[in-house]
C-alpha positions in Angstrom: 110.7 110.3 21.8 108.1 109.7 19.2 111.1 110.8 16.7 113.5 108.3 18.5 111.2 105.2 18.3 110.4 105.4 14.8 114.3 105.6 14.5 115.1 102.6 16.5 111.7 100.6 15.4 113.0 99.1 12.5 116.2 98.1 14.5 114.4 96.1 16.2 112.3 94.5 14.1 115.7 93.4 12.3 117.1 92.3 15.7 113.7 89.5 16.1 114.6 88.3 13.1 118.3 87.7 13.7 117.8 86.6 16.7 114.9 84.0 15.7 116.6 83.3 12.4 119.8 82.1 15.3 117.0 80.6 17.7 115.8 77.9 14.3 119.4 77.3 13.5 120.3 76.1 17.5 116.6 74.2 17.5 118.1 72.0 14.2 121.7 71.9 15.4 120.3 70.0 18.5 118.0 67.2 16.5 121.4 66.9 14.1 123.6 66.5 17.6 121.9 65.9 19.9 124.4 64.7 22.4 125.5 68.1 22.7 123.5 69.5 26.1 124.5 72.9 26.1 122.4 73.7 22.6 119.1 72.7 24.5 120.0 75.3 26.7 120.8 78.0 23.7 117.9 77.2 22.2 115.8 77.5 24.8 117.7 81.1 25.8 116.7 82.4 21.9 113.1 81.7 22.0 112.5 83.3 25.0 114.9 86.3 24.0 112.8 86.3 20.9 109.8 86.8 22.8 110.5 89.4 25.1 112.8 91.4 21.9 108.8 90.9 20.0 107.0 92.7 23.5 109.5 95.4 23.0 108.7 95.7 19.8 104.8 96.1 20.3 105.4 98.1 23.4 107.2 100.6 20.5 104.4 100.5 18.4 101.9 101.1 21.1 104.2 104.2 22.4 104.7 105.7 19.3 100.7 105.6 17.3 98.9 106.5 20.6 96.5 103.4 20.4 97.0 99.7 20.5 98.8 98.2 18.0 96.2 95.9 15.8 95.7 99.1 13.1 97.2 96.8 10.7 99.1 93.8 8.8 102.1 94.5 9.8 101.2 95.1 13.8 99.2 92.0 13.3 102.0 89.9 12.3 104.4 91.0 15.5 101.8 90.2 17.3 100.8 86.8 16.1 104.6 85.8 16.0 104.6 87.1 19.8 102.0 84.9 20.8 103.5 82.2 19.2 106.7 82.1 20.6 105.1 83.0 24.0 103.1 79.8 24.0 106.5 77.9 22.8 108.3 79.2 26.0 105.2 78.0 28.5 105.1 74.8 27.1 108.6 74.1 26.1 109.0 72.4 29.6 106.0 70.4 29.7 106.2 69.2 26.1 109.7 67.8 25.8 110.6 67.2 22.2 113.3 67.9 19.9 111.1 68.6 16.9 108.9 70.5 18.7 111.1 73.9 18.6 112.5 72.7 14.8 108.7 73.2 13.5 108.0 76.3 15.7 111.3 78.3 15.8 111.5 77.9 11.4 107.5 79.6 11.8 108.2 82.2 13.6 111.4 83.3 11.6 109.1 83.0 8.9 106.2 85.3 10.0 108.6 88.3 11.4 110.8 87.8 8.3 107.7 88.1 6.0 106.4 91.1 8.6 110.2 92.3 8.3 111.1 91.8 4.9 107.9 91.2 2.2 104.9 93.6 3.6 105.7 97.5 1.8 106.7 100.6 3.7 103.6 101.7 3.9 102.0 98.9 4.9 104.1 99.1 8.4 103.8 102.6 9.5 101.5 103.7 12.4 98.5 105.2 11.4 95.8 107.5 12.5 92.9 105.1 13.5 89.4 105.8 11.1 86.6 106.8 12.8 85.3 103.1 12.7 88.3 101.9 13.9 88.3 104.2 17.3 86.0 101.7 19.0 86.8 100.1 22.4 85.4 96.4 20.1 88.7 96.8 18.7 91.2 95.6 21.4 88.3 92.8 21.8 87.6 91.6 18.6 91.6 91.7 16.9 93.0 90.3 20.0 90.8 87.6 20.4 91.2 86.9 16.4 95.1 87.7 17.0 95.0 85.2 20.0 93.1 82.2 18.2 94.8 82.6 15.1 98.0 81.7 17.6 96.8 79.2 19.7 94.8 77.7 16.7 98.2 77.4 14.6 100.6 76.4 17.8 98.0 73.0 17.8 98.0 72.8 14.6 101.8 72.3 14.2 101.8 70.5 17.6 99.4 67.7 15.7 101.6 68.2 12.9 105.1 67.0 15.2 103.0 64.4 16.0 102.5 63.2 12.4 106.4 63.8 12.2 107.2 61.6 15.2 104.3 59.1 14.4 106.2 58.4 10.9 109.1 57.9 12.3 108.2 55.3 14.7 105.9 53.4 12.1 109.5 53.5 9.7 111.1 51.9 12.3 109.1 49.7 13.4 109.0 48.4 9.8 112.2 47.9 9.9 112.7 45.9 12.4 110.7 43.5 11.0 112.3 43.4 8.5 115.6 42.6 10.6 113.5 40.1 12.3 113.3 38.1 9.0 117.1 38.1 7.9 118.3 37.1 11.6 115.8 36.8 14.6 118.9 36.7 17.1 120.2 39.7 16.0 116.3 41.1 16.2 115.8 40.0 19.4 119.0 42.4 20.5 117.6 45.3 19.0 114.0 45.1 20.2 115.8 45.0 24.1 117.9 47.8 22.9 115.1 50.0 21.2 112.5 49.0 23.7 112.7 52.0 25.8 112.9 54.6 22.7 109.9 53.3 21.3 108.3 54.2 25.1 109.3 57.3 24.7 108.0 57.8 21.7 104.7 56.5 22.4 104.4 58.9 25.3 105.4 61.9 23.0 102.8 61.2 20.4 100.0 60.8 23.7 102.1 64.3 25.2 101.8 66.3 21.4 98.0 64.5 20.8 97.5 66.3 24.7 98.6 69.5 24.1 97.9 69.8 20.1 93.7 69.1 21.6 94.3 71.7 24.2 96.1 74.3 22.3 93.0 73.9 19.6 90.5 73.6 22.5 91.4 77.2 24.0 91.8 79.0 20.0 88.0 77.4 19.3 86.7 79.6 22.3 88.9 82.6 21.4 88.1 82.5 18.1 84.5 82.0 18.6 84.7 85.1 20.8 86.4 86.8 18.1 83.7 86.3 15.7 81.0 87.1 18.4 82.7 90.9 19.3 83.7 91.3 15.6 79.5 91.4 14.7 78.6 93.1 17.5 81.4 96.1 16.1 80.0 95.2 12.9 76.8 96.3 14.1 77.8 99.0 15.5 79.9 100.4 12.5 77.8 99.4 9.4 74.9 98.4 10.7 75.0 95.0 10.1 75.9 92.1 12.3 77.7 89.5 8.8 77.8 90.8 6.2 79.5 87.9 4.2 82.5 90.0 4.1 85.2 87.2 2.5 86.9 87.8 6.0 84.3 87.2 7.6 82.8 83.9 5.9 86.9 82.5 5.8 86.3 82.8 9.5 83.4 81.3 9.8 85.1 78.4 7.6 88.3 77.7 9.8 85.7 77.9 12.6 83.5 75.3 11.5 86.8 73.0 10.8 88.0 73.2 14.3 84.6 72.5 15.2 84.7 68.8 13.3 88.1 68.6 15.0 86.9 68.8 18.4 83.0 67.3 17.4 85.2 64.1 16.3 87.1 63.8 19.5 84.4 64.2 22.2 81.9 62.3 20.3 83.4 59.7 17.8 86.4 59.4 20.2 89.4 60.5 17.8 93.0 60.9 18.4 96.4 60.9 17.5 97.3 60.7 13.6 93.5 61.3 13.3 92.9 64.4 14.9 96.4 65.7 13.8 95.2 65.4 10.7 91.8 67.5 10.7 94.3 70.1 12.3 96.7 70.2 9.7 93.7 71.4 6.8 92.8 73.5 10.0 96.3 74.9 9.9 95.5 75.7 5.7 92.3 77.9 6.8 94.1 79.6 9.7 96.3 81.0 6.6 93.9 81.2 4.1 91.9 83.3 6.4 94.4 85.5 8.0 96.5 86.4 4.9 95.3 85.0 2.1 91.5 86.9 2.3 93.5 89.7 3.3 95.5 90.6 0.7 94.0 88.6 -2.1 90.2 89.4 -1.6 88.3 92.8 -1.6 86.3 93.4 1.0 85.4 95.4 4.9 88.8 93.4 5.8 91.8 93.6 3.3 94.5 95.4 2.3 94.6 95.5 -1.1 97.7 94.8 -1.4 97.7 92.1 -4.5 94.1 93.6 -5.9 
């Protein structure tokens, strides 16, 4: 049974990658050919299938290793990709924006491509957990951190989508002003024709801002739980709650930037593009904390690929 799973697993991983690639093309085609209505259904079906395939891949890893698939970078990447696509599937009907899938799908594709193609074979293999990892805190800490990364990435990508939509709105508005200076009658007609489109863009901006705030809020709570549970686990395994390991330090920096995001919204009243810029900075920090530190730094949480 285990041998069959080990043979099927690489093929399943490649199937997930192919599904995400086709889904990305469908979402991009949906933007170019917006009048083709069935592209929306096909793209939505693709992301649902990709999410299901990723779930099956994680279950296969669980069955083959005998423990939860949280033990190496490959498994955490697959779990993070699943988390991102799951959030997209859940919220896509509520956030009806053609740019959302065009950003989320390629992001998931790049993550799965990195896990499937770029990582060395030895970093993909399921191994027995060392005694320090044979703890109930493994599931608590790692699951909270990966789920928080997924929610924070999703919220930050929504913020980037907001910036794109807002930029397009400003660009069109400036073009209309230039038209007004040339021919006022033509401008008035154009304004009547574009009024509904402008209102829809404004609604989309508000909607993206709302869900970005909610996703980042949930991600921040999960990140806080993940950091606290990691500190308790560290004390149990290494005799100290905090060791200023590079991973711990960057996790704290990431926590602080999203704390600033939430503080400026709740206390200073920031929203829209201002908050989106802070969330974009947070996106960079999440990737630094999750991937950059793991591969480039030396510490208790690193894999030592480039060391």
